Structures are given as C-alpha cells and as structure tokens.
N, C-alpha and C positions, 0 to 999 in steps of 0.2 A: 332389137329391143329399144323402145323409146325411154330416155332418161330425162328427168326434169332438170338435172344439172346441165346436160347437153343443150336442152332447149333454152335455158336461162343464159348460158354462155353465148349461144348463137344469136340471141336477141340483144346481147350486150346490156343486160339488165344491170343498173348501177348497184354497187355494194354499199355505199355510204348510207347510214341510217337504217340498217337492217338487223342490228344485233339484238338478241334477247335482252330484256330489261330486268335488272336486279341489282340492288345495292350490295347485297350480301348473298353469298352462295354457301349452302350446306351440301357437302359431297359425302356420300356414304358408300363405302366399298361393298360391293355385292357381286360375287363371282357367279358363274353360270349364265344361262341364257336370259335375255330380256325380251319382254313383250312390247307391243306398241306403246302402252302406258306402263312403263317399267316399274313405277313405284307400287303398282298393284298387280303386276304380271311378271314376277321374277321369283327367285328363291327368297327374297325378302318377304316377311309376313305381310300379306295384303292389308290386314287390319292396321299394322304399323304404317304402311305406306299411306293409307287413307288418313290416318291420324297426323302424320307429318305434313301432308298437303293442307289439312284443315288448320294446323297450328301455324303454318307459314303464310296462309292467305292474308293479304292486306298488310303485311309487315315489311315488305321490301326484301324478304328472304326467298330465294329460289332453291328448291331441293332437287338434287339429281343423284343418280347412282353412277359409280365409277368402277373400273376394274383394270388390271394390268393388261397390256396388249398380249396377244398370243391365242392359243387354242383354249376354248372355254367348255370343258366337258360338263355334262348335265349332272353336277354334283350338289349335294345338300349338306356336305360335312365341313364347310368353312367354319373355323373356330374363332377367328379373329377378324375384325373389321376396322380398317383405317378410316377415320373421319377427318374432314377438313372443314374449317369455317374460313371464309375469305371475304373481307369487306373491300370495296373497290373505289370509294370516294377519293377524289384528288387530295393529296396531302394527309389523308387519314386511312390509307389502305393498310391492311394487315392480313396475315394468315395464321391461324391457330390449328393445332392438330392433336389427335390422340388415337389410341388403338383400344378397342373395347371387345369384349366377348359377346355382348348383346347390343345391337344397335338401338334397342328400345330406350337406351340411355338418352338418345337424342330428344326424346319427348320432354325431358326435363329442362330443355334450353329455354331461355327467355327470348323468344323470337322477336318481340317488339324492340328490345334493347339491341339485339344483334343487327336488326335492320337499320337501326339508327347509328350503328358503328361502335357500340359499346360492348366489348367482349368481357369486361370485368375480370381480367386475368384468368379466364377460363382456359383449361388445357395448357399446352406448351406452345410457345411461339415457334413457327416454322421458319427456319433460317437457311434452307437449302436453295437449290437452283429454282428459277421460275417454274411454276407448275403449268404444264401444257395439257389441255384437254382436247381430244379429237372425237367428234361425234361418229359413232360406229353402229348405231342401232338400226340394223337392217329391217327389223320388224316394223319400225316406224316409217322408214323410207329406204328402198334398196340402194339409192345413191350413197347413203351414209356407210353402208357395208362395203359396196364395191369400190368406193373411192377413199373412204375414211380408214378402213382397216389396214390397207397397205401403207398409208402414210404413218399411222400409229406404229406399225411394226418397224418401219424404216427409222423413225425417230428414236424408238427404243434401242435399236441396233447401234445408233449413233451416240447413245449414252444420255439422251435427253430425259428429263424427269416427266414422263408422259403417261397419261391415263386415258383409257377409253371412257367416254361419257355417254349417257343415255340420250340427251337432247339438249342442244344449245341454240335451237332455232335455225330456220333457213336451210331445209334439205336441198333446195335447188342451187345452193352455193357450195355444195360438197366438192372436195373435202373441206369441212369447216373446222376452224381452230380457235381456241380460246386460251388466253395467257393470263395467269394470275401472278402477282397481286393486283395489277392495274386494271384488269378486266376488259381489255380490248379484244374484239373478235375479228377474225379474218375469214375470207371466203376464197374458193377456187385456189386452195393452198398447195403449192409445190413443196418439196423437201427443202429446197434452197430458201424459199420465202419463209418457211417455218423456222429454219435455222437463223435467218436474219431477225425474225420477231423475238426469238428467245435471246439472242445476243443483245438486242436492243433493251429488252426488259431487264437483263442482267445489269445494265448500266443506267437504269432508271429512265429509259426512253421507250418509244414505240416505233414500229415500222409502219410507215404510212401506206406502202404499197399493198393493195387488196384489203385495206382495213375497212371493217363494217361499222365500227363505233365502239364506244365504251358503255358497258352494260349499266353503269351507274344511272344513266339518264334515259329518258324516253326518246323516241326515235327522231323527232325534230331536233332535239338538242344534240343527239349523236351526229346528225348531219351538219349542224352548225359548228360543232367542235372541229370536225374534220375539215370544213371549209376554211376556218380561220387558220388552222395548222398548215394547210396547203398554201394559203396566202402568205404566211410568214416563213414557211419552211421550218416550222417549230416541231421538234420531235421529243422534247422533254415531257415525260408523262404527266407530271403534276403541276405544271406552271399555268394551265388553263382550267378554269372552273366555270360552271354554269350558275349564274346569279338568279335568273328567273326565266320562265317561259310563259308567254302570253298568247292565248288563243285569239285569233282575229275573227270577229263576227262578220259573216258575209252580208253584203248589202244588196237590195234589189237592183236590177239592171238600170232602172229609171232614177235611182237615187244618186244625188251628187255628193252626199255626205261622205266624209272619209270613213274607212273601216275602223271600227272601234275595238280595242282589245277587251277581253274578259279579265276578271280578276286573275292575278298571276298564280301559277302553281308554286308550291314551295320548292326550294332547291332540291335537286335529285329526285323529283317526282317520278314514280315508276308505275303509274296507274295503267299504262298501256302495256299489254303483254304481246307476245309474238303471234297471237291469233287475231287480235282486233284492238282498236279500230284501224291501226296503221297498215295492216296488210289488206284491207278492204278498199278496193278502188272506188273513188267517188268522183264523178265528173260534173262539169257545169259549174254554176255559181255557188253550189253547195259544197264544193271541194274545200276542205279545211286549209287554214294557213296559220302560221304562228310567227311571233317575233321572239327570238332567243337572245338574251344578253349574256355575254361571256366576259370574264375578267382575267387578265394576266397577272401573275405574281409581281410584275414590275410596275403595275399601276395602270397599264393600258386597258381599254375595254372596247367591245364591239357589239353592235346590235345587228343580228342576222335575221333576214326574212326567209322563211321556209314554207313552201307550198307542197301539199300532197297532190301528186299528179298521176294520171293513168293514161299517158300518151305514148307508152312504149309498145313494142311488138308483143302480141299475145303469147303467153307462156304458162305452163302449169305451175302451180305453187308447190306441188309435190308429184311424185310419180303416180300416174293414173288419174290425176285431177284434170278438170276441163281447162281448155285454153282460155285465159282471161288476161286482160291488160293488168300487169302487176302495179300495185301502188308503190310509188317511189317518192322519196323526199328530195325536192328540188330547191336548192338554195338560189334565191333570186336577187339578193342584195346583201352586202357586207359593209356596214358603215361604222367607222370609228366614232366613239362617243367618249365623253368625260363623265366623271362621277356626278357632276352637277346636272347633267342632262338626263340622268336616269334615277333609279331608286336609291334611297339612302343606303341600302344594303351594298351597293357597289363601292362605296367609300369606307365601309366598315369591315 
C-alpha cells in the first residue's frame, strides 16, 4: 500500500513553512465517526457545521472538531461538548474553554473579534497542561489514521492532555501534531519528539526539531520565523514576531530593474490556507517570493527572503493524489536590519 507520508519522507520534503494558517482556533468536541469534511459529515448537525464555516470565513478563525483518543462507537447520544478557543499570536496567546449541552452556542461568538485576539472574558481561562492535537481523520487521508491514532493513544497513556482533531493540514507529514497555546505544528512526529514539544510548551518554549511553523502566520512568514530561530538557536516561543510580509513582484528576464515589493500585508495575515496558493507549485520566473521582516523582543530585527520553489522530488500531496513536485518555502537570505532601515512599525 502506497502512503503519501512514506513518499514525502523518502523525498526528504522540507517541513518548514507547511503549517495550517489561523490566528485563532475554535475546537468543538464531537464524538463518533468523522467524514472527510467533518464539519458537515459527522454527528454534528451539518447545518451547524456549514454555519460555523461561514461565520469563521475571513476572520482568521479556523474551526475543527476534536475527540478524546480511543474507540469511537457510532453513537448519537453525546450530551456534553467541550469547546476551546485558542489565540496564537506572540505575546498575546490565550486559551478559553467551556462545556455546553448544545454546540449551537458557538454561533453566537464574535468571530471577527476572536480572530483579532479579543476574547472579551468569554468562558473560563484554560490553565492546564499544553493542549496537544493529533490529526487522526482517516476519511480525509489514511495516513492520519494509520500513523496519527497510535501516537494519540500513546500520548494519552503517558498522561498528555491530547485530543484527536479532524484536520490541521499536511496529511503527507503524518503523524502531525499541533501544540497550543503557541500554535506551533510538527510533522513526522515520534512519541519522544511529541514529549519534547509538550515539555517545551510547558516552559514557554518550542521544540525546533520537525517544526512546521506557527499557525499565526502565512507560510512564508512561518519559514522565516524558523530560519531566524535556527540561526540564533532561539526556542523561546514569544520573543519573535512578524512585523510585515512583502510580496516581491517578478521581473521579465530582460529587465535589469530590481524586484519591487507589493504593499505589505498586515501583521499575522492569514489569507493563505493549506490548499492554496502555497501548496501549488509554480515554476520559472512567475514563482512567487517574499521579504519577511521579523523583530525580536530585545530590539534586534531581520529581513528574510523566502521563495516558493518546486525543485524537489515528485511526491503526492495526499494518498491517491498524483505525483507532483511539492511547493516548498526556501529561505534564500537572512539579513540583520535596524529599525531605521525598515518600517516605522519595527520601532514601535
């Protein structure tokens, strides 16, 4: 049986810059089986699932279903649902939680405010162990079930605060792991690596090994963040922030003019999702590139050049998909800058 995770591993596909993008996560407990599009194919009312998707669209909030690891009989009698809200921006991350009889309650949330990081004292603050999410939705991709479920079960047996989740992007990197409140994702995760990631989050740090990026940012910024961290050996979660991301405009081959940036995106822009455009390989002079400016809490800053490339070995994006060169985020330069060299936002 051919598995996309095996093909990706054998092709040595890079992990950096592949995390799903969302500033804020809404996690809804729903027991029982999940379909490929779980919000509308599970025991959750499909009308509610569609309404939650519509309410979250364009707000920076991502909705997913969760359940505890273990056997999941085809039951319709769940009477209580645990809900979590988690905001992942550096220095402003938080988790809020409640338990409800009817998840319809979630439709009353102010999704725009939540996406901006404003919880308004909603629900109760979560003060427990870091939340660990493992993708196990085999209806979406069999790698998530074959590789994710054993990892989730092992983590639960070890006492980790772990939940199975419907989708956090990147089937081919299974087993995939996501740790809150900081929102860093991991791929090809072993039990020991997961334990390291949880221990790091417990002390306000991240594990850099097998890290895919922080979901707060779009994929070029995820790759830039990890590149600067690797350069510095910096694992403190909240000391680096993305100030701006500029898309570089491609120039004709005959032009000698320097590449010009487009207007910057606002900080923590999440317009790209895990389906496009950053998963779509583009070759030649049309291949996109960005400059990402990052600031450290100690006042240092860097400008990172990131290119989207498709020069790796062909591999399927998911099980059953055709073999194509995967789009990857390649960091081509990391340059130290000062506040006066860049935008006023860097010094403010």
